[in-house]
C-alpha positions in Angstrom: 71.7 98.8 107.0 74.2 100.7 109.2 73.1 103.6 111.2 75.4 106.2 112.6 77.9 104.5 114.9 76.4 101.1 113.9 79.5 99.0 113.4 78.2 96.5 116.0 74.7 96.2 114.5 75.5 92.9 112.8 76.1 91.1 116.1 79.9 91.4 116.1 81.9 94.1 117.9 84.5 95.9 115.8 87.4 93.9 117.3 85.6 90.6 116.8 84.7 91.5 113.2 88.2 92.5 112.4 89.4 89.0 113.5 86.5 87.0 112.1 86.2 88.5 108.6 89.1 88.9 106.2 87.8 92.4 105.2 87.1 93.4 108.8 85.2 96.7 109.0 85.0 97.0 105.3 83.4 93.6 104.9 80.9 94.6 107.6 80.0 97.8 105.9 80.2 96.7 102.3 79.5 92.9 102.4 79.3 92.4 98.6 82.0 94.8 97.5 84.3 95.3 100.4 87.5 94.6 98.4 86.6 97.2 95.8 85.8 99.8 98.6 89.0 98.9 100.5 91.1 99.4 97.3 89.5 102.8 96.7 90.4 103.9 100.2 93.9 102.6 99.9 94.3 104.5 96.7 93.8 107.8 98.6 96.4 109.7 100.6 95.4 110.0 104.2 96.7 112.3 106.9 100.0 113.0 105.1 100.6 109.4 104.2 101.0 108.3 100.6 98.4 106.0 99.0 99.1 102.3 99.2 98.8 99.3 97.0 97.7 95.8 97.9 100.7 93.4 97.7 98.6 90.9 95.8 97.9 93.5 93.1 101.6 94.3 92.9 102.4 90.6 92.5 99.7 90.3 89.8 101.2 93.3 88.0 104.8 91.9 88.2 103.7 88.5 86.9 101.6 90.1 84.1 104.5 92.2 82.9 107.0 89.3 83.0 104.5 87.2 81.1 104.1 89.9 78.5 107.9 90.5 78.2 108.8 86.8 77.9 105.9 85.8 75.7 107.1 84.0 72.5 110.5 83.3 74.0 112.0 80.1 75.3 111.4 81.5 78.8 107.7 82.1 78.5 106.8 79.4 81.0 109.8 79.4 83.3 111.0 83.0 83.6 112.4 84.0 87.0 111.0 87.1 88.7 112.7 89.4 91.0 111.7 92.2 93.4 113.5 94.3 95.9 113.6 93.3 99.6 110.1 94.7 100.3 109.0 93.0 103.5 105.4 92.4 102.3 106.6 90.5 99.2 108.3 87.9 101.3 105.6 87.4 103.9 104.3 83.8 104.1 100.8 84.8 103.0 102.1 86.8 100.0 104.3 83.9 98.9 101.3 81.5 99.3 99.3 83.9 97.1 102.0 84.0 94.5 102.3 80.2 94.4 98.5 79.5 94.5 97.5 82.2 92.0 100.4 82.2 89.6 102.2 78.9 90.2 105.4 80.8 91.1 107.3 79.6 94.2 110.8 80.3 95.5 112.3 78.3 92.6 111.2 81.0 90.1 112.2 84.0 92.2 115.6 85.5 92.5 116.4 84.8 96.2 118.6 82.7 98.4 117.7 79.0 97.7 118.7 75.5 98.6 121.8 74.8 100.6 122.7 78.5 100.4 120.1 79.0 103.1 122.4 77.2 105.6 125.0 80.1 105.2 122.6 82.9 106.3 120.6 83.9 109.3 117.0 82.5 109.4 115.5 85.9 108.6 117.2 85.9 105.2 116.4 82.3 104.2 114.4 82.0 100.9 114.5 85.8 100.6 116.3 88.5 98.7 119.1 90.2 100.7 121.0 93.4 100.0 120.1 97.0 99.4 
């Protein structure tokens, strides 16, 4: 399908593909299993950099663990999760994923909420602050 140097063979240049497809280059090269291939690459250390984990997978793990821990308690369906101030956790897209996939919004996360947002800078609103 792809020959050497053939990123553009599908009719899109690399830059256009990166913008047009959620999986960018990986989706071009591996159309049916790009997410799996991307995760495999991210799990490897590259050029002295540590391996990385998809934020959605981290959120899935946190929710699964809280669900397990609070099972058979009065808080099984309304536990509050918390995480450090990892930037990716609080990105709009990550919060949308958490809400759409797990039904957990700001109201079920330990963070600044409600009228307390008026007392902090915009960058801290609906987020965790501190060290």
